DRENKOLTI-399576 format. One line per field, with one value per residue (C-alpha): x, y, z; residue number from 1. Coordinates in steps of 0.1 Angstrom, whole numbers, plus 2048, in hexadecimal, padded with zeros to 3 digits. Layout:
<sites>
c1 = X,...
c2 = Y,...
c3 = Z,...
k = NUM,...
</sites>
This chain:
<sites>
c1 = 524,507,4F9,505,4F8,511,500,4E2,4DC,4EB,4D3,4D6,4BD,4D6,4E4,4C3,4C7,4EA,4DB,4C0,4DA,4EF,4D0,4C4,4C4,4A2,4A8,4B3,4BC,4A9,4B3,4B6,4CF,4E0,4EE,501,500,510,529,546,54D,53E,551,537,536,522,50B,522,541,52E,51F,541,550,535,537,55C,55A,55D,539,52C,534,522,503,502,506,4E9,4D3,4DA,4D1,4B1,4A8,4AF,499,47D,47F,480,460,44F,459,452,432,43F,426,42D,40F,40F,403,422,439,428,42A,44F,455,442,457,477,46E,465,48A,495,48F,474,47F,4A1,496,489,4A9,4BF,4AB,4AE,4D4,4D5,4BE,4A5,481,462,460,484,47D,45E,471,48D,475,462,482,48B,469,46E,48F,480,465,47E,495,479,47C,4A0,499,494,48F,483,476,494,4AB,499,49A,4BF,4C7,4B4,4C4,4E7,4E0,4C6,4D9,4D9,4B3,4B0,4A8,4BE,4B2,4AA,4A1,493,4A1,4A5,4C1,4CD,4F2,506,52A,52F,522,514,4FE,4F2,4E9,4D5,4C3,4BC,4AD,496,48B,483,471,459,46A,460,479,476,47B,499,4A9,4A5,4B4,4D0,4DA,4FA,4F0,4E5,4D7,4BD,4B9,49C,48B,489,4AA,499,4B2,499,49F,4C3,4D4,4F4,513,502,50B,52B,531,529,508,4FE,506,4F2,4D4,4D1,4D3,4B7,492,477,46E,48C,4A0,4C5,4E4,4FB,50C,52F,53A,554,53A,531,516,4F5,4D4,4C1,49E,496,474,46F,480,47D,48A,49F,48B,494,48A,473,475,450,458,475,46B,461,47F,497,485,488,4AD,4B4,49F,4B2,4D3,4C9,4BC,4DD,4EE,4D5,4CF,4F3,4F1,4CF,4DB,4F9,4E3,4CE,4EE,4FD,4DD,4D8,4E5,4F5,506,51C,523,53A,55D,560,546,54C,561,542,532,54D,542,541,535,511,50D,4FE,4DC,4DD,4DB,4C6,4D7,4E4,4CB,4E5,4E2,4F7,511,504,511,4F4,4D9,4D5,4EC,4FA,4F6,511,518,535,536,537
c2 = AF7,B0D,B13,B10,B32,B4D,B5E,B74,B95,BB4,BC6,BEA,BF2,BE8,C0B,C18,C04,C11,C34,C2A,C1E,C3D,C53,C41,C58,C54,C33,C35,C1B,C14,C1C,C3C,C58,C51,C32,C17,C07,BE7,BD8,BC1,BAB,BC7,BE3,BFC,C0B,C2B,C3D,C5B,C48,C36,C56,C68,C4B,C4D,C73,C71,C57,C60,C55,C71,C8C,C78,C74,C99,CA1,C8A,C99,CBC,CB1,CA2,CC3,CD7,CC0,CC2,CE8,CEB,CD6,CEB,D0C,D03,CEF,CCF,CB5,C90,C79,C59,C48,C55,C48,C26,C24,C2C,C11,BF7,C00,BFE,BDC,BCE,BD2,BB8,B92,B89,B91,BA0,BC5,BBD,BAA,BC7,BE0,BC8,BC7,BED,BF1,C04,C05,C0A,C2D,C33,C27,C3C,C5B,C55,C4E,C6E,C82,C72,C7B,C9F,CA1,C93,CAD,CC9,CC1,CB8,CD9,CD1,CAF,CAF,C8F,C94,C7A,C80,C78,C57,C4E,C57,C42,C24,C27,C28,C0B,BF7,BD6,BD9,BD7,BB9,B99,B7B,B58,B47,B25,B18,AF7,AE0,AC7,AAC,AAD,A8E,A89,A6B,A60,A3F,A50,A69,A4C,A3C,A5D,A62,A3F,A45,A67,A58,A3C,A55,A5B,A7B,A95,AAA,A8B,A7F,AA2,AA3,A80,A80,AA4,AB2,AD6,AE5,B04,AF1,ACE,AD8,AEB,ACD,AD8,AF8,B11,B2A,B3D,B43,B4F,B47,B4D,B47,B22,B0F,B07,AE1,AE6,B04,AF3,AD4,AE7,AFF,AE3,ACF,AD2,ADD,AC1,AAC,A9A,A97,A8A,A83,AA4,AA7,AC9,AD4,ACE,AAA,A9A,AAA,A9C,AB9,AC1,AE0,AEC,B0C,B21,B46,B53,B72,B92,BB5,BD1,BED,C11,C0F,BF1,C01,C26,C29,C15,C2C,C4B,C3F,C38,C5A,C6B,C59,C63,C88,C86,C78,C97,CB0,CA4,CAC,CCE,CD5,CC9,CDF,CFC,CF5,CF4,D13,D27,D1B,D28,D0A,D10,CF4,CF8,CDB,CE1,CBC,CC0,CE3,CD5,CC4,CE5,CFD,D20,D24,D3B,D35,D1A,D28,D1A,CF7,CF7,CDE,CBD,CB5,CA2,C8F,C69,C5B,C40,C1E,C0D,C19,C0E,BEA,BDC,BBB,B9E,B9F,B7A,B62,B42,B26
c3 = 533,540,51D,4F9,4F1,4EE,50B,511,500,511,529,520,53B,555,552,560,57F,584,582,59A,5B3,5AF,5B4,5D2,5F1,600,612,636,64F,66E,691,6A5,6A0,6C1,6D1,6C1,69E,6A9,6C2,6BE,6DC,6F1,6E0,6D3,6B0,6B6,69E,6A1,696,67B,66D,66E,65A,640,63D,638,61C,5F7,5F3,609,5F0,5D5,5EB,5F3,5CE,5C6,5E1,5D4,5B1,5BE,5CF,5AF,59A,5B3,5B5,58F,58C,5A7,598,574,57E,56D,577,577,57E,590,570,55E,579,579,553,554,56F,55A,53B,54F,55F,53C,531,54A,54D,566,589,580,585,5A8,5B0,5A6,5BA,5D8,5D3,5D2,5F1,5DC,5E7,5D2,5DF,5D4,5B1,5AD,5B9,5A0,583,58C,58A,569,55B,567,555,535,536,53E,520,508,4F5,4EE,4DF,4B9,4A6,482,46A,454,472,477,453,450,46E,460,43E,44E,466,453,457,47D,47C,464,475,46B,467,488,495,4B5,4C1,4DF,4E6,4FD,504,50F,517,4FF,4DD,4E9,502,4E8,4D0,4EC,4F2,4CD,4CB,4E8,4DA,4B8,4C8,4D7,4F9,50C,502,522,538,524,525,54A,54E,535,52C,53A,531,552,541,52D,53A,552,536,51E,50E,500,4F2,4E4,4C4,4B8,498,487,49B,4BD,4C0,4BC,498,497,4A9,493,472,47B,48A,46D,454,465,45D,475,48D,480,49B,494,4A5,4B4,4AB,4BA,4C9,4E2,4FD,4F4,4DF,4D7,4CD,4BD,4B2,49E,4A8,494,479,472,451,44F,44B,43F,456,44A,456,461,477,48A,488,4AC,4B8,4A6,4B2,4D6,4D2,4C3,4DE,4F9,4EA,4E9,50C,518,509,517,53A,547,538,548,56A,568,560,57F,594,585,58B,5AF,5CF,5DF,600,60F,634,638,62A,621,605,5F8,5DB,5CE,5C6,5B9,5AF,58A,56F,564,549,528,51D,50D,4E8,4D5,4D0,4AE,49A,485,488,4A4,4A0,494,4B3,4C8,4B0,4B8,4D3,4C9,4E2,4FC,4F7,4F9,4E6,4FF
k = 1,2,3,4,5,6,7,8,9,10,11,12,13,14,15,16,17,18,19,20,21,22,23,24,25,26,27,28,29,30,31,32,33,34,35,36,37,38,39,40,41,42,43,44,45,46,47,48,49,50,51,52,53,54,55,56,57,58,59,60,61,62,63,64,65,66,67,68,69,70,71,72,73,74,75,76,77,78,79,80,81,82,83,84,85,86,87,88,89,90,91,92,93,94,95,96,97,98,99,100,101,102,103,104,105,106,107,108,109,110,111,112,113,114,115,116,117,118,119,120,121,122,123,124,125,126,127,128,129,130,131,132,133,134,135,136,137,138,139,140,141,142,143,144,145,146,147,148,149,150,151,152,153,154,155,156,157,158,159,160,161,162,163,164,165,166,167,168,169,170,171,172,173,174,175,176,177,178,179,180,181,182,183,184,185,186,187,188,189,190,191,192,193,194,195,196,197,198,199,200,201,202,203,204,205,206,207,208,209,210,211,212,213,214,215,216,217,218,219,220,221,222,223,224,225,226,227,228,229,230,231,232,233,234,235,236,237,238,239,240,241,242,243,244,245,246,247,248,249,250,251,252,253,254,255,256,257,258,259,260,261,262,263,264,265,266,267,268,269,270,271,272,273,274,275,276,277,278,279,280,281,282,283,284,285,286,287,288,289,290,291,292,293,294,295,296,297,298,299,300,301,302,303,304,305,306,307,308,309,310,311,312,313,314,315,316,317,318,319,320,321,322,323,324,325,326,327,328,329,330,331,332
</sites>
């Protein structure tokens, strides 16, 4: 058992890193254009063979498409004098990193071989796109209120408690731990010594805040029935026997429009942006002279009739599912 939580909340910002990885085209490997990339028992793998293999792969067409898109966005910003300051880029990066647990954003970038320069370039282009489609984004106060009224329950905060526990494999050991805790034993030390929960034992058994439905039923029932600072146990669950202490309780609260106004506005804005960006990019492509000299990639840019100007996105409230993503958790 790694934890008795039903899991961590879903990271909606992960989608951004997928986009970052897909847009990455500025990183290049080291080495010269000629010579060999490697050798196997003296048999050379040349740069020419390696490059040919890469260029013949399905990914090559995608990379070319991304590079063309990058050029179109850069040209649009230049021609329309769309300025993006370094301060705006830094702010965007800070906001993006804040959506991830400490260190995870950097880890994902490392896995995708993205440099800081890559990230700054991608965020700059995102900001250019946001400014380009801004006239098509229309979020009214009535839209925000309608969305809140329709999805009010999703913004309410249920009752929560913060607790810590020590998990043992048998009841006798749990009773022994309970006696030591009640006699004034150091909880952190006892958790590290006795707990079989690897996800919390080195953190003093801390489980953080959780609501109903996030723990296995016997644990939840006992914890929510206990008073603040009360130590209870042993509580039997499918994982063993728990000694539990409830450290804090938060009562259920009803959300107000004022409290979630900006959150809803941001969600509706992002949804309209998701509709408008593909239309805008298609307009750029349709209005550009894109010449492909390699027959292998001509299918990526078929000639087509010009795309009509994008119309303002509908301002009706979107589906409730996008309002407040539920934790992607699994009861352990």
